[in-house]
mmCIF file of the N, C-alpha and C atoms, coordinates in Angstrom:
data_MODEL
# 
_entry.id   MODEL 
# 
loop_
_atom_site.group_PDB 
_atom_site.id 
_atom_site.type_symbol 
_atom_site.label_atom_id 
_atom_site.label_alt_id 
_atom_site.label_comp_id 
_atom_site.label_asym_id 
_atom_site.label_entity_id 
_atom_site.label_seq_id 
_atom_site.pdbx_PDB_ins_code 
_atom_site.Cartn_x 
_atom_site.Cartn_y 
_atom_site.Cartn_z 
_atom_site.occupancy 
_atom_site.B_iso_or_equiv 
_atom_site.pdbx_formal_charge 
_atom_site.auth_seq_id 
_atom_site.auth_comp_id 
_atom_site.auth_asym_id 
_atom_site.auth_atom_id 
_atom_site.pdbx_PDB_model_num 
ATOM 1   N N  . MET A 1 1  ? 0.878  -0.845 -0.540  1.00 0.00 ? 1  MET A N  1 
ATOM 2   C CA . MET A 1 1  ? 0.256  0.102  0.176   1.00 0.00 ? 1  MET A CA 1 
ATOM 3   C C  . MET A 1 1  ? 0.831  1.180  -0.184  1.00 0.00 ? 1  MET A C  1 
ATOM 4   N N  . PRO A 1 2  ? 0.275  1.974  -0.918  1.00 0.00 ? 2  PRO A N  1 
ATOM 5   C CA . PRO A 1 2  ? 1.371  3.291  -0.430  1.00 0.00 ? 2  PRO A CA 1 
ATOM 6   C C  . PRO A 1 2  ? 1.356  4.549  0.404   1.00 0.00 ? 2  PRO A C  1 
ATOM 7   N N  . LYS A 1 3  ? 2.343  5.231  1.015   1.00 0.00 ? 3  LYS A N  1 
ATOM 8   C CA . LYS A 1 3  ? 2.261  5.983  1.858   1.00 0.00 ? 3  LYS A CA 1 
ATOM 9   C C  . LYS A 1 3  ? 3.046  6.993  1.020   1.00 0.00 ? 3  LYS A C  1 
ATOM 10  N N  . GLU A 1 4  ? 2.036  8.214  1.465   1.00 0.00 ? 4  GLU A N  1 
ATOM 11  C CA . GLU A 1 4  ? 2.587  9.929  0.778   1.00 0.00 ? 4  GLU A CA 1 
ATOM 12  C C  . GLU A 1 4  ? 3.090  10.442 2.074   1.00 0.00 ? 4  GLU A C  1 
ATOM 13  N N  . PHE A 1 5  ? 3.531  11.968 2.061   1.00 0.00 ? 5  PHE A N  1 
ATOM 14  C CA . PHE A 1 5  ? 3.706  12.371 2.827   1.00 0.00 ? 5  PHE A CA 1 
ATOM 15  C C  . PHE A 1 5  ? 4.545  13.424 2.178   1.00 0.00 ? 5  PHE A C  1 
ATOM 16  N N  . LYS A 1 6  ? 4.993  14.279 3.049   1.00 0.00 ? 6  LYS A N  1 
ATOM 17  C CA . LYS A 1 6  ? 4.854  16.043 3.016   1.00 0.00 ? 6  LYS A CA 1 
ATOM 18  C C  . LYS A 1 6  ? 5.330  15.905 3.408   1.00 0.00 ? 6  LYS A C  1 
ATOM 19  N N  . ILE A 1 7  ? 6.947  17.245 2.692   1.00 0.00 ? 7  ILE A N  1 
ATOM 20  C CA . ILE A 1 7  ? 8.078  17.489 4.024   1.00 0.00 ? 7  ILE A CA 1 
ATOM 21  C C  . ILE A 1 7  ? 7.846  18.779 3.894   1.00 0.00 ? 7  ILE A C  1 
ATOM 22  N N  . LYS A 1 8  ? 6.966  19.767 4.906   1.00 0.00 ? 8  LYS A N  1 
ATOM 23  C CA . LYS A 1 8  ? 7.375  20.970 4.404   1.00 0.00 ? 8  LYS A CA 1 
ATOM 24  C C  . LYS A 1 8  ? 8.322  22.276 4.124   1.00 0.00 ? 8  LYS A C  1 
ATOM 25  N N  . TRP A 1 9  ? 8.585  22.936 4.170   1.00 0.00 ? 9  TRP A N  1 
ATOM 26  C CA . TRP A 1 9  ? 9.741  23.619 4.514   1.00 0.00 ? 9  TRP A CA 1 
ATOM 27  C C  . TRP A 1 9  ? 9.567  24.918 3.523   1.00 0.00 ? 9  TRP A C  1 
ATOM 28  N N  . ASP A 1 10 ? 10.502 25.678 3.895   1.00 0.00 ? 10 ASP A N  1 
ATOM 29  C CA . ASP A 1 10 ? 10.141 27.492 2.752   1.00 0.00 ? 10 ASP A CA 1 
ATOM 30  C C  . ASP A 1 10 ? 11.722 27.377 1.593   1.00 0.00 ? 10 ASP A C  1 
ATOM 31  N N  . ILE A 1 11 ? 11.119 26.907 0.342   1.00 0.00 ? 11 ILE A N  1 
ATOM 32  C CA . ILE A 1 11 ? 12.004 27.084 -0.177  1.00 0.00 ? 11 ILE A CA 1 
ATOM 33  C C  . ILE A 1 11 ? 12.050 28.426 -0.852  1.00 0.00 ? 11 ILE A C  1 
ATOM 34  N N  . PRO A 1 12 ? 13.609 28.647 -1.392  1.00 0.00 ? 12 PRO A N  1 
ATOM 35  C CA . PRO A 1 12 ? 14.075 30.406 -1.615  1.00 0.00 ? 12 PRO A CA 1 
ATOM 36  C C  . PRO A 1 12 ? 13.660 29.714 -3.028  1.00 0.00 ? 12 PRO A C  1 
ATOM 37  N N  . LYS A 1 13 ? 12.945 31.015 -3.264  1.00 0.00 ? 13 LYS A N  1 
ATOM 38  C CA . LYS A 1 13 ? 12.743 31.055 -5.159  1.00 0.00 ? 13 LYS A CA 1 
ATOM 39  C C  . LYS A 1 13 ? 13.874 30.968 -5.754  1.00 0.00 ? 13 LYS A C  1 
ATOM 40  N N  . GLU A 1 14 ? 15.217 31.269 -5.477  1.00 0.00 ? 14 GLU A N  1 
ATOM 41  C CA . GLU A 1 14 ? 16.311 30.984 -6.066  1.00 0.00 ? 14 GLU A CA 1 
ATOM 42  C C  . GLU A 1 14 ? 17.173 28.972 -6.316  1.00 0.00 ? 14 GLU A C  1 
ATOM 43  N N  . TYR A 1 15 ? 15.896 28.454 -5.522  1.00 0.00 ? 15 TYR A N  1 
ATOM 44  C CA . TYR A 1 15 ? 16.405 26.784 -5.198  1.00 0.00 ? 15 TYR A CA 1 
ATOM 45  C C  . TYR A 1 15 ? 16.087 26.258 -6.487  1.00 0.00 ? 15 TYR A C  1 
ATOM 46  N N  . ASN A 1 16 ? 17.677 25.611 -6.638  1.00 0.00 ? 16 ASN A N  1 
ATOM 47  C CA . ASN A 1 16 ? 17.557 24.578 -7.119  1.00 0.00 ? 16 ASN A CA 1 
ATOM 48  C C  . ASN A 1 16 ? 18.254 22.666 -6.868  1.00 0.00 ? 16 ASN A C  1 
ATOM 49  N N  . PRO A 1 17 ? 17.242 22.387 -7.740  1.00 0.00 ? 17 PRO A N  1 
ATOM 50  C CA . PRO A 1 17 ? 17.063 20.473 -6.903  1.00 0.00 ? 17 PRO A CA 1 
ATOM 51  C C  . PRO A 1 17 ? 18.355 20.252 -8.190  1.00 0.00 ? 17 PRO A C  1 
ATOM 52  N N  . ARG A 1 18 ? 19.568 20.705 -8.965  1.00 0.00 ? 18 ARG A N  1 
ATOM 53  C CA . ARG A 1 18 ? 19.718 19.543 -9.260  1.00 0.00 ? 18 ARG A CA 1 
ATOM 54  C C  . ARG A 1 18 ? 20.160 18.823 -8.332  1.00 0.00 ? 18 ARG A C  1 
ATOM 55  N N  . SER A 1 19 ? 21.563 19.218 -7.141  1.00 0.00 ? 19 SER A N  1 
ATOM 56  C CA . SER A 1 19 ? 21.991 18.436 -6.744  1.00 0.00 ? 19 SER A CA 1 
ATOM 57  C C  . SER A 1 19 ? 21.593 16.906 -6.120  1.00 0.00 ? 19 SER A C  1 
ATOM 58  N N  . LEU A 1 20 ? 20.254 17.121 -6.037  1.00 0.00 ? 20 LEU A N  1 
ATOM 59  C CA . LEU A 1 20 ? 19.896 16.855 -5.168  1.00 0.00 ? 20 LEU A CA 1 
ATOM 60  C C  . LEU A 1 20 ? 19.052 15.433 -6.184  1.00 0.00 ? 20 LEU A C  1 
ATOM 61  N N  . PHE A 1 21 ? 18.484 16.219 -7.434  1.00 0.00 ? 21 PHE A N  1 
ATOM 62  C CA . PHE A 1 21 ? 17.817 15.339 -8.435  1.00 0.00 ? 21 PHE A CA 1 
ATOM 63  C C  . PHE A 1 21 ? 19.621 14.340 -8.527  1.00 0.00 ? 21 PHE A C  1 
ATOM 64  N N  . GLN A 1 22 ? 20.929 14.845 -8.990  1.00 0.00 ? 22 GLN A N  1 
ATOM 65  C CA . GLN A 1 22 ? 21.601 13.686 -9.226  1.00 0.00 ? 22 GLN A CA 1 
ATOM 66  C C  . GLN A 1 22 ? 22.607 12.553 -8.011  1.00 0.00 ? 22 GLN A C  1 
ATOM 67  N N  . LYS A 1 23 ? 21.833 13.022 -6.938  1.00 0.00 ? 23 LYS A N  1 
ATOM 68  C CA . LYS A 1 23 ? 21.826 11.496 -5.993  1.00 0.00 ? 23 LYS A CA 1 
ATOM 69  C C  . LYS A 1 23 ? 20.761 10.434 -5.739  1.00 0.00 ? 23 LYS A C  1 
ATOM 70  N N  . LEU A 1 24 ? 19.507 11.139 -6.322  1.00 0.00 ? 24 LEU A N  1 
ATOM 71  C CA . LEU A 1 24 ? 18.369 9.618  -6.210  1.00 0.00 ? 24 LEU A CA 1 
ATOM 72  C C  . LEU A 1 24 ? 18.939 8.556  -6.589  1.00 0.00 ? 24 LEU A C  1 
ATOM 73  N N  . PRO A 1 25 ? 18.384 7.843  -6.086  1.00 0.00 ? 25 PRO A N  1 
ATOM 74  C CA . PRO A 1 25 ? 18.285 5.922  -6.627  1.00 0.00 ? 25 PRO A CA 1 
ATOM 75  C C  . PRO A 1 25 ? 17.599 5.944  -7.748  1.00 0.00 ? 25 PRO A C  1 
ATOM 76  N N  . SER A 1 26 ? 17.304 5.123  -8.620  1.00 0.00 ? 26 SER A N  1 
ATOM 77  C CA . SER A 1 26 ? 16.035 5.272  -9.684  1.00 0.00 ? 26 SER A CA 1 
ATOM 78  C C  . SER A 1 26 ? 14.940 4.543  -8.742  1.00 0.00 ? 26 SER A C  1 
ATOM 79  N N  . PRO A 1 27 ? 13.867 5.099  -9.201  1.00 0.00 ? 27 PRO A N  1 
ATOM 80  C CA . PRO A 1 27 ? 12.287 5.479  -8.851  1.00 0.00 ? 27 PRO A CA 1 
ATOM 81  C C  . PRO A 1 27 ? 11.949 3.871  -9.542  1.00 0.00 ? 27 PRO A C  1 
ATOM 82  N N  . ILE A 1 28 ? 12.354 3.610  -10.361 1.00 0.00 ? 28 ILE A N  1 
ATOM 83  C CA . ILE A 1 28 ? 12.347 1.836  -11.392 1.00 0.00 ? 28 ILE A CA 1 
ATOM 84  C C  . ILE A 1 28 ? 12.514 0.803  -10.622 1.00 0.00 ? 28 ILE A C  1 
ATOM 85  N N  . SER A 1 29 ? 11.825 0.201  -10.233 1.00 0.00 ? 29 SER A N  1 
ATOM 86  C CA . SER A 1 29 ? 12.270 -1.029 -9.603  1.00 0.00 ? 29 SER A CA 1 
ATOM 87  C C  . SER A 1 29 ? 12.974 -2.146 -11.414 1.00 0.00 ? 29 SER A C  1 
ATOM 88  N N  . SER A 1 30 ? 13.699 -3.601 -10.823 1.00 0.00 ? 30 SER A N  1 
ATOM 89  C CA . SER A 1 30 ? 14.686 -3.937 -12.139 1.00 0.00 ? 30 SER A CA 1 
ATOM 90  C C  . SER A 1 30 ? 13.224 -4.781 -13.172 1.00 0.00 ? 30 SER A C  1 
ATOM 91  N N  . ASN A 1 31 ? 11.600 -4.887 -12.761 1.00 0.00 ? 31 ASN A N  1 
ATOM 92  C CA . ASN A 1 31 ? 11.402 -5.776 -12.988 1.00 0.00 ? 31 ASN A CA 1 
ATOM 93  C C  . ASN A 1 31 ? 10.106 -3.589 -13.188 1.00 0.00 ? 31 ASN A C  1 
ATOM 94  N N  . MET A 1 32 ? 10.344 -3.235 -13.608 1.00 0.00 ? 32 MET A N  1 
ATOM 95  C CA . MET A 1 32 ? 10.285 -1.933 -14.189 1.00 0.00 ? 32 MET A CA 1 
ATOM 96  C C  . MET A 1 32 ? 8.722  -1.479 -13.302 1.00 0.00 ? 32 MET A C  1 
ATOM 97  N N  . THR A 1 33 ? 8.522  -1.391 -12.620 1.00 0.00 ? 33 THR A N  1 
ATOM 98  C CA . THR A 1 33 ? 7.597  -1.394 -11.192 1.00 0.00 ? 33 THR A CA 1 
ATOM 99  C C  . THR A 1 33 ? 8.260  0.196  -10.971 1.00 0.00 ? 33 THR A C  1 
ATOM 100 N N  . GLU A 1 34 ? 7.425  1.646  -10.888 1.00 0.00 ? 34 GLU A N  1 
ATOM 101 C CA . GLU A 1 34 ? 7.566  2.750  -9.137  1.00 0.00 ? 34 GLU A CA 1 
ATOM 102 C C  . GLU A 1 34 ? 7.626  2.028  -8.258  1.00 0.00 ? 34 GLU A C  1 
ATOM 103 N N  . ILE A 1 35 ? 9.246  3.116  -7.487  1.00 0.00 ? 35 ILE A N  1 
ATOM 104 C CA . ILE A 1 35 ? 9.147  2.447  -6.343  1.00 0.00 ? 35 ILE A CA 1 
ATOM 105 C C  . ILE A 1 35 ? 9.000  3.488  -5.530  1.00 0.00 ? 35 ILE A C  1 
ATOM 106 N N  . TYR A 1 36 ? 9.423  4.678  -6.117  1.00 0.00 ? 36 TYR A N  1 
ATOM 107 C CA . TYR A 1 36 ? 9.176  6.520  -5.286  1.00 0.00 ? 36 TYR A CA 1 
ATOM 108 C C  . TYR A 1 36 ? 8.139  7.374  -6.475  1.00 0.00 ? 36 TYR A C  1 
ATOM 109 N N  . ASN A 1 37 ? 8.350  8.179  -6.618  1.00 0.00 ? 37 ASN A N  1 
ATOM 110 C CA . ASN A 1 37 ? 7.591  9.160  -7.135  1.00 0.00 ? 37 ASN A CA 1 
ATOM 111 C C  . ASN A 1 37 ? 8.018  10.499 -5.764  1.00 0.00 ? 37 ASN A C  1 
ATOM 112 N N  . TYR A 1 38 ? 8.031  11.978 -6.059  1.00 0.00 ? 38 TYR A N  1 
ATOM 113 C CA . TYR A 1 38 ? 7.587  13.246 -5.690  1.00 0.00 ? 38 TYR A CA 1 
ATOM 114 C C  . TYR A 1 38 ? 7.907  14.310 -7.265  1.00 0.00 ? 38 TYR A C  1 
ATOM 115 N N  . ARG A 1 39 ? 7.162  15.225 -6.369  1.00 0.00 ? 39 ARG A N  1 
ATOM 116 C CA . ARG A 1 39 ? 6.950  16.630 -6.567  1.00 0.00 ? 39 ARG A CA 1 
ATOM 117 C C  . ARG A 1 39 ? 7.893  17.507 -6.021  1.00 0.00 ? 39 ARG A C  1 
ATOM 118 N N  . ILE A 1 40 ? 7.481  19.436 -6.977  1.00 0.00 ? 40 ILE A N  1 
ATOM 119 C CA . ILE A 1 40 ? 8.648  19.920 -5.910  1.00 0.00 ? 40 ILE A CA 1 
ATOM 120 C C  . ILE A 1 40 ? 7.404  20.519 -5.615  1.00 0.00 ? 40 ILE A C  1 
ATOM 121 N N  . ASP A 1 41 ? 6.987  21.072 -4.801  1.00 0.00 ? 41 ASP A N  1 
ATOM 122 C CA . ASP A 1 41 ? 5.178  22.225 -4.006  1.00 0.00 ? 41 ASP A CA 1 
ATOM 123 C C  . ASP A 1 41 ? 6.281  23.906 -3.414  1.00 0.00 ? 41 ASP A C  1 
ATOM 124 N N  . THR A 1 42 ? 5.629  24.772 -4.106  1.00 0.00 ? 42 THR A N  1 
ATOM 125 C CA . THR A 1 42 ? 6.055  25.653 -2.923  1.00 0.00 ? 42 THR A CA 1 
ATOM 126 C C  . THR A 1 42 ? 6.175  25.793 -1.640  1.00 0.00 ? 42 THR A C  1 
ATOM 127 N N  . ASP A 1 43 ? 5.567  25.121 -1.640  1.00 0.00 ? 43 ASP A N  1 
ATOM 128 C CA . ASP A 1 43 ? 5.889  24.497 0.406   1.00 0.00 ? 43 ASP A CA 1 
ATOM 129 C C  . ASP A 1 43 ? 6.703  23.359 0.929   1.00 0.00 ? 43 ASP A C  1 
ATOM 130 N N  . GLY A 1 44 ? 7.225  22.277 0.442   1.00 0.00 ? 44 GLY A N  1 
ATOM 131 C CA . GLY A 1 44 ? 8.038  21.923 -0.059  1.00 0.00 ? 44 GLY A CA 1 
ATOM 132 C C  . GLY A 1 44 ? 7.719  20.447 -1.242  1.00 0.00 ? 44 GLY A C  1 
ATOM 133 N N  . PHE A 1 45 ? 8.307  19.162 0.442   1.00 0.00 ? 45 PHE A N  1 
ATOM 134 C CA . PHE A 1 45 ? 8.718  17.888 -1.464  1.00 0.00 ? 45 PHE A CA 1 
ATOM 135 C C  . PHE A 1 45 ? 7.720  16.665 -0.432  1.00 0.00 ? 45 PHE A C  1 
ATOM 136 N N  . TYR A 1 46 ? 6.489  16.694 -1.982  1.00 0.00 ? 46 TYR A N  1 
ATOM 137 C CA . TYR A 1 46 ? 5.563  15.882 -1.627  1.00 0.00 ? 46 TYR A CA 1 
ATOM 138 C C  . TYR A 1 46 ? 6.259  14.141 -2.181  1.00 0.00 ? 46 TYR A C  1 
ATOM 139 N N  . PHE A 1 47 ? 5.863  13.784 -1.302  1.00 0.00 ? 47 PHE A N  1 
ATOM 140 C CA . PHE A 1 47 ? 7.088  12.400 -1.621  1.00 0.00 ? 47 PHE A CA 1 
ATOM 141 C C  . PHE A 1 47 ? 5.700  11.052 -1.150  1.00 0.00 ? 47 PHE A C  1 
ATOM 142 N N  . ILE A 1 48 ? 5.714  9.970  -2.313  1.00 0.00 ? 48 ILE A N  1 
ATOM 143 C CA . ILE A 1 48 ? 4.782  9.074  -2.385  1.00 0.00 ? 48 ILE A CA 1 
ATOM 144 C C  . ILE A 1 48 ? 5.710  7.528  -2.210  1.00 0.00 ? 48 ILE A C  1 
ATOM 145 N N  . ASP A 1 49 ? 5.877  7.247  -1.384  1.00 0.00 ? 49 ASP A N  1 
ATOM 146 C CA . ASP A 1 49 ? 6.674  5.841  -1.454  1.00 0.00 ? 49 ASP A CA 1 
ATOM 147 C C  . ASP A 1 49 ? 5.180  4.161  -1.978  1.00 0.00 ? 49 ASP A C  1 
ATOM 148 N N  . GLN A 1 50 ? 5.455  3.538  -2.605  1.00 0.00 ? 50 GLN A N  1 
ATOM 149 C CA . GLN A 1 50 ? 4.894  2.574  -3.991  1.00 0.00 ? 50 GLN A CA 1 
ATOM 150 C C  . GLN A 1 50 ? 4.540  1.047  -2.962  1.00 0.00 ? 50 GLN A C  1 
ATOM 151 N N  . GLY A 1 51 ? 5.701  1.604  -1.987  1.00 0.00 ? 51 GLY A N  1 
ATOM 152 C CA . GLY A 1 51 ? 5.934  -0.096 -1.137  1.00 0.00 ? 51 GLY A CA 1 
ATOM 153 C C  . GLY A 1 51 ? 6.499  -1.050 -2.000  1.00 0.00 ? 51 GLY A C  1 
ATOM 154 N N  . VAL A 1 52 ? 6.750  -0.630 -2.467  1.00 0.00 ? 52 VAL A N  1 
ATOM 155 C CA . VAL A 1 52 ? 8.151  -1.990 -3.429  1.00 0.00 ? 52 VAL A CA 1 
ATOM 156 C C  . VAL A 1 52 ? 9.030  -2.345 -3.215  1.00 0.00 ? 52 VAL A C  1 
ATOM 157 N N  . SER A 1 53 ? 10.120 -1.653 -2.946  1.00 0.00 ? 53 SER A N  1 
ATOM 158 C CA . SER A 1 53 ? 11.428 -1.074 -1.970  1.00 0.00 ? 53 SER A CA 1 
ATOM 159 C C  . SER A 1 53 ? 11.924 -0.463 -1.425  1.00 0.00 ? 53 SER A C  1 
ATOM 160 N N  . GLU A 1 54 ? 11.600 -1.683 0.120   1.00 0.00 ? 54 GLU A N  1 
ATOM 161 C CA . GLU A 1 54 ? 12.297 -0.180 1.668   1.00 0.00 ? 54 GLU A CA 1 
ATOM 162 C C  . GLU A 1 54 ? 12.932 1.270  1.420   1.00 0.00 ? 54 GLU A C  1 
ATOM 163 N N  . GLU A 1 55 ? 14.056 -0.106 1.238   1.00 0.00 ? 55 GLU A N  1 
ATOM 164 C CA . GLU A 1 55 ? 15.252 0.324  1.320   1.00 0.00 ? 55 GLU A CA 1 
ATOM 165 C C  . GLU A 1 55 ? 15.489 1.697  0.132   1.00 0.00 ? 55 GLU A C  1 
ATOM 166 N N  . ARG A 1 56 ? 15.240 1.347  -0.877  1.00 0.00 ? 56 ARG A N  1 
ATOM 167 C CA . ARG A 1 56 ? 15.363 2.014  -1.844  1.00 0.00 ? 56 ARG A CA 1 
ATOM 168 C C  . ARG A 1 56 ? 14.050 2.888  -1.868  1.00 0.00 ? 56 ARG A C  1 
ATOM 169 N N  . SER A 1 57 ? 13.242 3.650  -1.587  1.00 0.00 ? 57 SER A N  1 
ATOM 170 C CA . SER A 1 57 ? 12.667 5.006  -1.431  1.00 0.00 ? 57 SER A CA 1 
ATOM 171 C C  . SER A 1 57 ? 12.794 4.786  -0.207  1.00 0.00 ? 57 SER A C  1 
ATOM 172 N N  . CYS A 1 58 ? 13.450 4.354  1.431   1.00 0.00 ? 58 CYS A N  1 
ATOM 173 C CA . CYS A 1 58 ? 13.728 4.953  2.527   1.00 0.00 ? 58 CYS A CA 1 
ATOM 174 C C  . CYS A 1 58 ? 15.002 6.124  1.986   1.00 0.00 ? 58 CYS A C  1 
ATOM 175 N N  . GLN A 1 59 ? 15.551 5.538  1.143   1.00 0.00 ? 59 GLN A N  1 
ATOM 176 C CA . GLN A 1 59 ? 17.236 6.115  0.845   1.00 0.00 ? 59 GLN A CA 1 
ATOM 177 C C  . GLN A 1 59 ? 16.208 7.674  0.180   1.00 0.00 ? 59 GLN A C  1 
ATOM 178 N N  . ALA A 1 60 ? 15.801 7.146  -0.423  1.00 0.00 ? 60 ALA A N  1 
ATOM 179 C CA . ALA A 1 60 ? 15.188 8.665  -1.163  1.00 0.00 ? 60 ALA A CA 1 
ATOM 180 C C  . ALA A 1 60 ? 14.906 9.690  -1.081  1.00 0.00 ? 60 ALA A C  1 
ATOM 181 N N  . LEU A 1 61 ? 13.532 8.842  0.247   1.00 0.00 ? 61 LEU A N  1 
ATOM 182 C CA . LEU A 1 61 ? 13.147 9.802  1.154   1.00 0.00 ? 61 LEU A CA 1 
ATOM 183 C C  . LEU A 1 61 ? 14.079 10.457 2.030   1.00 0.00 ? 61 LEU A C  1 
ATOM 184 N N  . GLY A 1 62 ? 14.909 9.475  3.016   1.00 0.00 ? 62 GLY A N  1 
ATOM 185 C CA . GLY A 1 62 ? 15.630 10.724 3.198   1.00 0.00 ? 62 GLY A CA 1 
ATOM 186 C C  . GLY A 1 62 ? 17.159 11.724 2.753   1.00 0.00 ? 62 GLY A C  1 
ATOM 187 N N  . LEU A 1 63 ? 17.056 11.494 1.580   1.00 0.00 ? 63 LEU A N  1 
ATOM 188 C CA . LEU A 1 63 ? 17.809 12.500 1.141   1.00 0.00 ? 63 LEU A CA 1 
ATOM 189 C C  . LEU A 1 63 ? 16.635 13.429 1.363   1.00 0.00 ? 63 LEU A C  1 
ATOM 190 N N  . PHE A 1 64 ? 15.553 13.679 0.161   1.00 0.00 ? 64 PHE A N  1 
ATOM 191 C CA . PHE A 1 64 ? 14.858 14.579 0.339   1.00 0.00 ? 64 PHE A CA 1 
ATOM 192 C C  . PHE A 1 64 ? 14.668 15.558 1.767   1.00 0.00 ? 64 PHE A C  1 
ATOM 193 N N  . ILE A 1 65 ? 14.852 14.772 2.738   1.00 0.00 ? 65 ILE A N  1 
ATOM 194 C CA . ILE A 1 65 ? 15.151 15.273 3.983   1.00 0.00 ? 65 ILE A CA 1 
ATOM 195 C C  . ILE A 1 65 ? 16.018 15.951 4.709   1.00 0.00 ? 65 ILE A C  1 
ATOM 196 N N  . ASN A 1 66 ? 16.817 15.482 3.843   1.00 0.00 ? 66 ASN A N  1 
ATOM 197 C CA . ASN A 1 66 ? 18.288 15.956 5.134   1.00 0.00 ? 66 ASN A CA 1 
ATOM 198 C C  . ASN A 1 66 ? 18.763 17.528 3.519   1.00 0.00 ? 66 ASN A C  1 
ATOM 199 N N  . GLU A 1 67 ? 17.950 17.211 2.137   1.00 0.00 ? 67 GLU A N  1 
ATOM 200 C CA . GLU A 1 67 ? 17.831 18.727 1.186   1.00 0.00 ? 67 GLU A CA 1 
ATOM 201 C C  . GLU A 1 67 ? 16.929 19.856 1.828   1.00 0.00 ? 67 GLU A C  1 
ATOM 202 N N  . ALA A 1 68 ? 15.794 19.255 2.300   1.00 0.00 ? 68 ALA A N  1 
ATOM 203 C CA . ALA A 1 68 ? 15.093 20.732 3.098   1.00 0.00 ? 68 ALA A CA 1 
ATOM 204 C C  . ALA A 1 68 ? 15.829 20.734 3.933   1.00 0.00 ? 68 ALA A C  1 
ATOM 205 N N  . LEU A 1 69 ? 16.412 20.001 5.028   1.00 0.00 ? 69 LEU A N  1 
ATOM 206 C CA . LEU A 1 69 ? 17.061 20.387 6.737   1.00 0.00 ? 69 LEU A CA 1 
ATOM 207 C C  . LEU A 1 69 ? 18.334 21.117 5.711   1.00 0.00 ? 69 LEU A C  1 
ATOM 208 N N  . SER A 1 70 ? 19.289 21.061 4.681   1.00 0.00 ? 70 SER A N  1 
ATOM 209 C CA . SER A 1 70 ? 20.200 22.015 4.822   1.00 0.00 ? 70 SER A CA 1 
ATOM 210 C C  . SER A 1 70 ? 20.162 23.154 3.999   1.00 0.00 ? 70 SER A C  1 
ATOM 211 N N  . HIS A 1 71 ? 18.935 23.635 3.724   1.00 0.00 ? 71 HIS A N  1 
ATOM 212 C CA . HIS A 1 71 ? 18.460 25.007 4.001   1.00 0.00 ? 71 HIS A CA 1 
ATOM 213 C C  . HIS A 1 71 ? 17.695 25.965 5.132   1.00 0.00 ? 71 HIS A C  1 
ATOM 214 N N  . THR A 1 72 ? 17.086 24.682 5.468   1.00 0.00 ? 72 THR A N  1 
ATOM 215 C CA . THR A 1 72 ? 16.564 25.358 7.099   1.00 0.00 ? 72 THR A CA 1 
ATOM 216 C C  . THR A 1 72 ? 16.624 24.903 8.016   1.00 0.00 ? 72 THR A C  1 
ATOM 217 N N  . SER A 1 73 ? 16.753 25.269 9.638   1.00 0.00 ? 73 SER A N  1 
ATOM 218 C CA . SER A 1 73 ? 16.861 24.669 10.274  1.00 0.00 ? 73 SER A CA 1 
ATOM 219 C C  . SER A 1 73 ? 15.222 24.064 11.452  1.00 0.00 ? 73 SER A C  1 
ATOM 220 N N  . GLU A 1 74 ? 14.012 24.283 9.887   1.00 0.00 ? 74 GLU A N  1 
ATOM 221 C CA . GLU A 1 74 ? 13.209 23.429 10.558  1.00 0.00 ? 74 GLU A CA 1 
ATOM 222 C C  . GLU A 1 74 ? 12.310 22.740 9.481   1.00 0.00 ? 74 GLU A C  1 
ATOM 223 N N  . VAL A 1 75 ? 11.880 21.389 9.669   1.00 0.00 ? 75 VAL A N  1 
ATOM 224 C CA . VAL A 1 75 ? 11.010 21.142 8.303   1.00 0.00 ? 75 VAL A CA 1 
ATOM 225 C C  . VAL A 1 75 ? 10.236 19.900 9.353   1.00 0.00 ? 75 VAL A C  1 
ATOM 226 N N  . VAL A 1 76 ? 9.184  19.916 8.551   1.00 0.00 ? 76 VAL A N  1 
ATOM 227 C CA . VAL A 1 76 ? 7.874  19.307 8.902   1.00 0.00 ? 76 VAL A CA 1 
ATOM 228 C C  . VAL A 1 76 ? 7.488  18.384 8.041   1.00 0.00 ? 76 VAL A C  1 
ATOM 229 N N  . ILE A 1 77 ? 6.884  16.997 8.482   1.00 0.00 ? 77 ILE A N  1 
ATOM 230 C CA . ILE A 1 77 ? 6.759  15.766 7.773   1.00 0.00 ? 77 ILE A CA 1 
ATOM 231 C C  . ILE A 1 77 ? 5.271  15.925 8.017   1.00 0.00 ? 77 ILE A C  1 
ATOM 232 N N  . GLN A 1 78 ? 4.738  15.738 7.278   1.00 0.00 ? 78 GLN A N  1 
ATOM 233 C CA . GLN A 1 78 ? 3.114  14.467 8.015   1.00 0.00 ? 78 GLN A CA 1 
ATOM 234 C C  . GLN A 1 78 ? 2.961  13.814 6.946   1.00 0.00 ? 78 GLN A C  1 
ATOM 235 N N  . ASN A 1 79 ? 2.520  12.765 7.582   1.00 0.00 ? 79 ASN A N  1 
ATOM 236 C CA . ASN A 1 79 ? 2.169  11.544 6.578   1.00 0.00 ? 79 ASN A CA 1 
ATOM 237 C C  . ASN A 1 79 ? 0.966  11.962 6.310   1.00 0.00 ? 79 ASN A C  1 
ATOM 238 N N  . ILE A 1 80 ? 0.896  11.380 5.153   1.00 0.00 ? 80 ILE A N  1 
ATOM 239 C CA . ILE A 1 80 ? -0.699 11.980 4.286   1.00 0.00 ? 80 ILE A CA 1 
ATOM 240 C C  . ILE A 1 80 ? -1.876 11.216 3.970   1.00 0.00 ? 80 ILE A C  1 
# 
């Protein structure tokens, strides 16, 4: 069952996610199913774990959280 998260933080207008994109593991499994997906919103990141690979989803989610914390001292993580 999919799990959805919102990582809320104040994204600067000049924010460039290029370095984050370069660190992310592949969101597609070896049998061509989606492991996770995401969206960058004005108030943070939306992340969905499809329940396919816990290890890869957790790695990606951690990268999103660390990215937010590298730009601000406080983030709010909501389980949607």
